[in-house]
N, C-alpha and C positions, 0 to 999 in steps of 0.2 A: 604738418603740411597737408594740404588737401590732395586727394587722389592717390594716397599711398601710405596710409598709416598702418594697414594690415601687414604689409611686407616687412617693415622694420620690427614690428612686434614678433613676427615669426623668426627673424634673424636673432633677436635677443633670446627667445625661448630655445632656439636650437643651440646657441652659444651656451646657454645654461645647462642644457642636456649634456653637451660635450664636457664642460668643466665639472659638472656634478660627478661624472665617473672618475675624475682624477683623485678624489679623496680616498676612496677604498683602494684604488690602484697604488697610491702612495703608501698606504698602510701595508699593502702586500710587499712593496719594494723596500720598506725601511729595514728589512732584515739584511739587506745588502749595502745600504747607503745611509749616511747621516743626512740631516736636513739640508746642510749647505751643498753637499754633493748632489742630492736629488733635485733641489731647486735649480742648480746650474744645468743639470742634464735636461730638465723639463724645458727650460727656456732655450737651450741650444737645439733641442728637438723642434721647438716652435720656429726658430730661425730657419732650420733646414727645410721644414715643411713649406714655408712661404717663399723661400728663395727663388724658385722658378717663376713665381708670379710677381716679382718685385722689380723687374727691370723696365717696366713701362708705366706710364701714367703719372699723375701728379703735376706739379708746376715748379720748374727750376727757379723762377722768379720768387715765388712764395717760400720755397725751401731755404732761400738765402736770407730771409728776414729774421732778425734777431729774436723777435717775439716768438715765432714758431719754433726756432731752434731751442730757446729756453724752455718752452712748454714741453717739447719732446724730451729734453734732458731731465726735467722734473718727473715726467711720466716714467722714464727709465729707472731713475733712482728710487722713487717711491713704489712703483708698481712692479718693476722687474727685479729689484734688489731686496729692499727691506720687507715688502709684503710677503712674498713666498717663503723667505727664511723664517720669519716670525710664525707663519702658519705651520710650516713643517716642523719647527721646533716644538710648538704646542701639540701637534699631532703625535710626535714621538714620545710625549710625556703622559699619554692616556691610552687606555685600552679600548675606548669607545669611539671609533672613527665616525660613526653615524652622528653622535652628538657634536663632535668637533665640526663635522660638515654643516650642521644646522647652526652652529655659532657664527658661521660666516655671514649670516643675515645682519650682523652688526655693521657690516660694510655699508648697508643702506643708510644708517644714521650718519656716518661720516660723510657719505656722498651728498646727502640732502643738506646737511648743515653747511658744508663747504660751498655747495652750489648756491645756496641762498646768501651766505655771508660774503663770498668772494667773487662769484662768477655770474652774477646778475641773472640767475635762472628763476623764472616765475614759478611759484608753487602755490596752487590754489588749495582750498580747504580739503577737497577730496584726496588730493595727492599727499598733503601733509598727513591726513588720517591714514592713508594707505601705507605711507612710510612708517608712521607710528605703530600700526598693527604689525608690520613686518618686524620692527625692532622688538615689539612686545613678544612675538613668537620666539625671537632669538634670546631675549632675556629670560623667558620662561625656561628655555632649554639650557641656557648657560648657567642658571642658578645651580651651584654645585651641590651634589648630594653629600659631599665630604670635603674637608680642607684640601685634599690632594688634587682636586680639580680646579682650584682657584688660579693657579699659575698658568696652566694651559689656556684657560678662558681669557686671562689677561693678555697673554701673548697673541692669541688669535684676534682679540679686540684691537690691539695695537696694529697688527697686520692689516685689519680691515680699515683702520683710519688711513693707513698709507695707501691702500687701494682706493679709498674715497678721493684722495687728492689725485691719484692717477686717473680715475674715471673722469673727473672734471677737466683735467688738462688734455687728456686724449680726445675728448669730445670736441675740443676747440682747435686742435692742431690742424693747420691748413697747409696745403701744398704737397703733403704726403698722402699716398693712398693708404688704406688700412693695411694692405700687405707690406708696404714699405715701413710704416710705423711699427708693425709687429716684428719685422726683420731687425730693425734697429734695436728695439727693446730686447728681443731675444738674444741677439748677437752680443750686444754690449753688456747687458746685465748678466746673461748666461755665462759669458766668458769671465767676467769679474767674480761672480759668486763661485763658479766652478774652480777658478784659480785659487781663491781664498780657501776653498775646502781642503786644499793640500796643506795649508798651514793650520787649519782648525781641526781637521778630522783625519788627515793622512789616509785617504780612502783606498780601498781595494776595488778594482774595476773589472769584475768578471764580464766577459763579452755578452752573454745572453741577457743578464739584467741591465747592462748599459743600453743595449739595443731596445729592450723593452721600455726603459725609461725615456729614451729618445722618441719612441713611437707614441707613448702616452703624451709626451710633451707636444708632439706634432698635432695631435687631435685635440686634446683637452686644453692646451694653451694656444697653439698656433691658429688652428681653424676657429677656435672659440673666440680668441681676441679679435680676429678679423671681422667675424660676424657681429661681435659686440660693438666694435668701433662704428661699423656701418649703421647699426641701429641707433647708437648714441648720437650720431651726427643728425639724425632725423627726430629723435624723441627727447633729447636732452639727457644729461648724466643721471639725474634722479629717477626719471621714469624708466629709463633703460635698466638702471640698477635694480629697481623693484622687480622688473620682469626677470632679470638675471638672478635674483635672489631665490628663484625656484630651484636653482642648481643644487643647493645643499640637500633638498628633499629627495632629489634623484640620487644624490650621493648616499643618502641614508638608505634608500631602497636597494642600491647596489650592495651596501654593507650588510643589510639584512639577508639578502638573497645569496650573495657569493661568499661572505665572510661568516655567516651564521650568527650574526649579532642579534640580540633580543630586541623585539619591537616594544618600545615603552609607551605607556598611555600618554605621557606628556608630549611625546613626539607626534602622536596622532592629533592631540588638541592643537598643537602648534601648526600642523598642516591645515586644519580647518580655519584657523586665524589667517593663515597665508592666503587661502582661497578668497576669504572676505576682502583682504587687502587688494588682491588682483581685480576683484569685481569693482571695487571703488575706483581703482586706477583707470580701468578700461572704460568706465562710464563718465569720467571727468571730461569737461569741455571748457575751452578758453578761447575767447575771441573778442576783438575790439578794433577800432580804427587805429592804424599805425603806419609809420613811414619807413621806407627802406632807403638808406644812403647808397650811393654808387659803390660797387664792390667787385673785386676780382678774386675768385677762389676756384677750388676744384673739389668736387664731391659727387657721389652717386645722386642722380636726379632723373626726373621724367618731365615731359612737356605738357602735362595736363594738370599741373599743380598751381597755376596762377602766378608763378614766379619765373619760369624759364621759357621765354618766348622766342629764343633763337631757333633756327630751322635746320634740320638735317634732312635733305631730300630722301624720301623713301623710308624714313624711320618712323614707325607709328608712335603716337604721342605717349602711349602707356609703357613703352619699352624703357627700362632703366639702363643708364649708361653713365660713364664718368669721363670728364675732360675739363680742362681749364676754360672758364667762361666769365664774361662780364655781366653785371647787373646794372641797369640804369636806375636812377632815382624813381621811386614808386610810392604811392600812398593808396591804401585800400583797407578793407575790413573783411575778415574771414576767421573761422576757427583755426587755431594753429598750436603747435607744440613749441617748446623752447629749443628749436633746431638751430642750424648755422645762420638762418636768416632772421631769427626772432630771439635775440638776446636782450631782453628788457625786463624791468622789474615792475611792470604795470600792475 
């Protein structure tokens, strides 16, 4: 969208930084918890963190629509349940959390393929190449040095496919604010996974590690998911995911600095490939004549983007804000991303 591409990019990169720190933190906490328990605590921590900000905003009308409820349910099941359990199970089976963190770039492949096949997200040549380079970096790092690493890589890959579905669904859920979506995902998925952990793992719950896990979940999952959703609604699932794929590299840095893990040459090479991918992504442009149908929805927006022409007395056009609003039918031409207003396969 015009007049505001930089801010969503910053949201996605900040989300990546927060989530990137969760992998070495999870590695440190696995001495106290199994993967089911830890996944449940992380998502419950996310729910607790966003709870105070979830009572206002959104649209009651849109929240009652079956389509939005089904998409939110799918996001909860794939992203809040299956994804983190598969990741944390893979993480618990290897000694190298930095490499596991970097395997998470496989999520980009799942997100891009599902966005193109199922969700009408336009992907130009530069974006496809950026996604391909991101995946190449992940495959380079996931190529096991021995047979013992194949199963963790497979589990993380399956988790990434689940998150790819979650990314696409979450980017299109309407009527819920990012905080409300995160609250539902964290509360429902966290409670279910945490409850199942008593059947699967029979966990011991020492107070300080529990509070630490909740705190990590609040930042690395709660705040991170909110920022990611805000970015994805403006940039589309694939582009926001490529930006978010910088998170494993930050996770690797944390692992190297705080856990004393060795820096591998292959990880440095992958980082260079990732920088090239981001360069391609950020220089890609897409624009053509297109028509907007009348639409009622709610999301973060500003009034200098060529789409939101309603008036708030005293509010500068460049100030971002969120509320339910109507769009009239419109036809125009301008550069744009596959955001909530531009879901087409041109």
